[in-house]
N, C-alpha and C positions, 0 to 999 in steps of 0.2 A: 636393658629392656628384654623381655622374653617374647618369642614369636608364638602366636596361637593360630591354629588351623580352623577355618570356617568353611562350611559348604557353600552358602550363598550370603554375601554381604550386600546390604542396601544402604546407599548413602543418601540421606535426606529424611528429616522427620516431619515433613508436611503431609498433606493428604495423600499424595501419590505414593510417597515412600512407605507410609504406614499401611496403606491399602495393599501394596505389593507384599509387605511383610505378613500382614494378616492372612491374605489369601494363600501365601506359601505355606503357612502353618496348616491350612485346611488340606494341603496335599502332602502332609507328613514331613515337611522341611522345618528345621529350626533355624531360621535366619538370624543374623546379627544386623542391627540397624544402627548407623552412626549419624548423629545430629550435632552440628557444630555448636549450636546454642541450646535452646530448649524446644521441645516438640511444639509444632504448630506456631512458631514464633515469627514466621515471615508472611508470605502471601496468603497462606491458609488462615492466619489469624485475622487478616484485614478484609477478607472476602465477604461479600454480602450474603452468600449462601444460596443464590438463585440457581435453580436447575433449569436454565433457559435453553432447552433443546430446540425450541422453536423461536422464542423471542429474540435470540442472539443470531439466528441463522438467516442470511439474506438470499441463499440459493441452495438448491439440492446438491447433494454430493456426499463423499465419504464421511466428512466431519459431521454432517447432519445425521447420517445413518448411525454413526457411532454414538452421537449424543442421545438420540432417541432410544437406542438400545440400552445405554447406561442409565437413562432416566427410569426405565422400567424396573431396574434392580433396586432402587433406593428404598422403597417401602419395606420390602422383605429384609434388606440388609440392616436398616435402622432398627427394625423390630428384633432381629437376631442379636444385634449388638447390645440393645437395651437389656435383653434377657441374660446375655452372657456376662456383661460387665457392670450392669447397674447404671450406666451412663446413657442418658436419653439424648440422642442427636437432634431432638426437636424437629422432626420431619413434619411439615405442614403442607396441606394439599388444597390451598385456596385458589390456585391459578394466578395468572398474570394478565395485566391489562397494558397493552402497548398503545399509548395515546397518540393521535395524529393532531398536530397543531396547525397544519396548513393543508390546503386541498391537494398539494403535491404529495405530502406525506400520506394522506388518506388513500390516494390512488396506489401508491407503492405498497402500503400495508394490505389493501384489498387484494392486490396481485399476489402478495406473499401468502395470504390466507388461502388463496385458490390453489397454488402449487402444493402447499402443505396438506390441504385436504385431499388432493390427488395422490399424495404420498401416504394416505391413510391416517393422517393426524387430525385431531379436532381443532377447529379454529372458527370463531364466530365474529361477525361484524356487529359492533354496537353503535347505535346512534348516540349523539351527545346526551340525549335524555337518559338512555340506558346507562351511560357511563356515570352520570350524576347519581342516579338511583342506586346503582350497584355498589359504588365505592363508599357511600356514606360519609364523604368528605368533600368540602367545597372545592371545586376546580374552576380555573378560568375557562372561558369559552374554548371549545375544541371542535374538531371536524369529525369526531367519532373515535373509535378505538377497536383494535383487534384483541379479542379476549381468547386466551389460550388456557383452557381449564386444566391441562395436564402438565403445565410448567409449574413446578412446586418449589419448595425451598427447604433449607436445612440450616442448622447452626454449625458452621464449618469447624470452629475450634473444638466443639464438643464431639463432632464426628471423628476428628483426628485423634482425640484422646481415647475415644471408645475403640477405634481400630488398633491403637497402640496397646491398650490394656488387653484387648482380646488376643492380640498376637503374643504378648508376654504370658498370658494365662495358658496359652497353647505351646509354650516352649521357646519363644523368641527371646533374644537378648537385645536390649536397647541401651546404647551408650550416648547419653546426652552430654553436652559440653566437651566433646572430643572431636575437634575438627580434623579432617583429613589433610595432611600436608603433601602427600605424594602417592600416586598410584603407579606401580611399575609391573608390567606384565612379564611373567616368567614362563618357563616351559610347563609348569604344573598349575598355573593359576595367576593370581594377581597379589602382589605384596602391597599392603596398605600401611603407610607410615602415618601415625597420628602424633599429636603432641605428647601422648602418654605411653604409647606402645607400638609394637609392630605386629601385624597380622598377615596371614596368607589365606586367601579365599579362593575356592575353586571357580567361583563366578562373582563378579561385582556388577551391581545395577546402580548406575548413577541416576538418582532421582532428586537432585539437589536444586531444583527450580532454576532460578536465574543464574546460579553459580555453576551449572552443569558443564558448560563449555570450558570454563576456567579450570575445573577439576580434571578434565580429560587431558589438558596440556598437550594437545595435538594440533598442529597447524591447520589441518583441514577442518577442524571444528571451531576455529576462532570466529566468533560472531554468529555462530549458528543459533545459539540460544542466548538471549540478552534481556536485561531488565527493562520493564516499563513501570515507572513509579505510579502508584495509585494512592490517593488520600481519600478518606471517608469520614463522615461525621455521624455521631449518634445524637439525636434530639430526644429530650424527655417527652413523655407521653402528653398528648393534647387532650382536650375535653372530649373529642370525637375520635375513636380509634380508626385507623385506616384498615379496610377489610381485605384488600388485595395488594400485592406488589404492583406498583405503578411504574411503568417503564416508558420514558420519553426519549427523544432523540439525543439529548445531552445530559440526562439525569435519570436515576432510578431511586425509588423510595420503597423501602422494604420494612413492613411491620415486624416487630420482634415479639417473642413470647412474653418478655418482661415489660411490654407496653411501650418500649422506646421505638423510634423510627430511625432507620439507617438511610443515610443519603450518600450515594456514590456516583461516580468516583472520578477523580481527575486522572489524566493520562499524561505522563511525561517520559519521553525516551531519552536515552543518553546520560542517565544519572544513576549513581549507586546510593544516593542520599536516602536515608530512611527517617528524616526529620520532617514533621509537618510544617508547612509554610503558610503564613497568613493569607497570601494571595490565593492559594488553592482552596482554603477553607471559605474565603469570601466568595470565590467563584461558585462553589457548591451551593452555599446558602442562597445566593442570588438566583441561581438557576432553579432551585427548588421552590423559592418564593414565587417565581413566575409560573410554575406549574401547579402548585397547590397553595391556596390562600391560607391565611392564618398561621403560617409557619414562623414568621419573623419573631413572634413573641415567645417561642419555645426555647428553653435553655439547652445549650450544648453540653452534653454530659460526658462525651468521650470523643477522641479523635484517633483514628488508626491509620497506619501507613504500611503498605506492602510493596514488594517488587514482583510484579507479575513476570513469569518466565515466558517471554515471547520467542517465537522461532522465525527464522529468516524467510520462510514461505507460508507462515500462518497455520501450519499443521504441526502437531506434536511429533516428536521422534520417539518411536516405540519399537525396541528390538535390539538385536546384537549390532555392535559397532563394526563397520566394514574393516577388513584386514586385521582383525583381532580374534582371538579364540575365547577369551574369557570376560570381555567387557561388554556390558549392555547399557542402554540408556532409556529413560522414560522421563522426558522433559519437553518443554516448549508448548505447554497447553494453553498459554495466553489467558484469555478471559474464561476459559472453559475447564479449568482444573478441578473445580468442585464438582461440576456436572459429570466429568469423566472419571471421577474417583473410583466408583465400583467396577466399571468395566476394564479400566486400565489395570487395576490390581488383579482382577480375576483372570483376564486373558494373558497378561504378562506372566503370572504364576503358572498358568497352564503351559505356556510356551517354554518357560524355563525348565519345568519338570519333565514334560512329555516330549519336548522337541517339536511340537505341532503348532504352527502359527494359524490362528483363526483368520478366516478370510476378511473379517472386519478390520484387521490390522494391516492389510496389504498396502494401503495408500500411505501408511505412516512409517514404513520400513526405513531405517536410517541409511540403507543402501542407496537411497535416492540422491544423497550428496555426491555420489560418484558420477551422476548423470547430468550434472549442471555446474 
């Protein structure tokens, strides 16, 4: 095997890894990206594509601020990628509807809307009649809903492919089907050993989703990032198309450009299984049927499974790894990986090249593992 020298290597071909590679090329770097299987084959492939900067957030804080900032970048990024690569990430701006099924849920959602409005975001309370009229789809009785007009959606696999193609067109190298076997820090960088070759990189960014802690092979990182299995179902189009993403306490329904409906998603910790199970699919369809009528007669056209990269404190790790000189991490985004794709890539690339950490990333510094 021959040894090759790389300036910056990114490990992981999902949305986070491809976004970092793409944004590095915008700063004049020609990174190498290593993916063990194929691009966007894990959590990015299975995700619903919701940009839920508000619908997913239960309280104000750094994650909410990062999500809102990232959401603002999507429209321009998707348009640029479409022009550069010819791949349309299918950005859609219909907004999301968070339905309340009980009076208690309605009270909590009204309060959420209030603090989000105080934070400068748009949030409207809809009566049950408003919900029925706006969705264009029959719903069981509800207590109203929080409408979030700025929470949009995108087609995640297409976004990852567009980012990857844009990076390659600008000089990046992508190595699919080349898993990393070992990372060894040296005085001048990091030696990467793969099944095919050996490389030396000045800097390595581990953006391998749920596998990130395993790749680091460092005791202090054991269990910091771990998998949460999610199963999702695609239903064939019904007679009446769903106009908005509908988000309930235990289910979300996302209309797709091809007319299908995405039902998501189960959550199962403590497993590396990527096989769909009948129990999970039955759970999803039963929940969806209780939220939206007339679904039981629709055909299941596809089932997807992904392992979300969760972190031990529910915040992503973004930055240099403590007590190392050349290792960085961008992982642990949980349910917010798609939402945080633009800003993670842009701000990590800025930090890697200029040495300047954006204030938005302070709360996500990996150095925090030394304080707990």
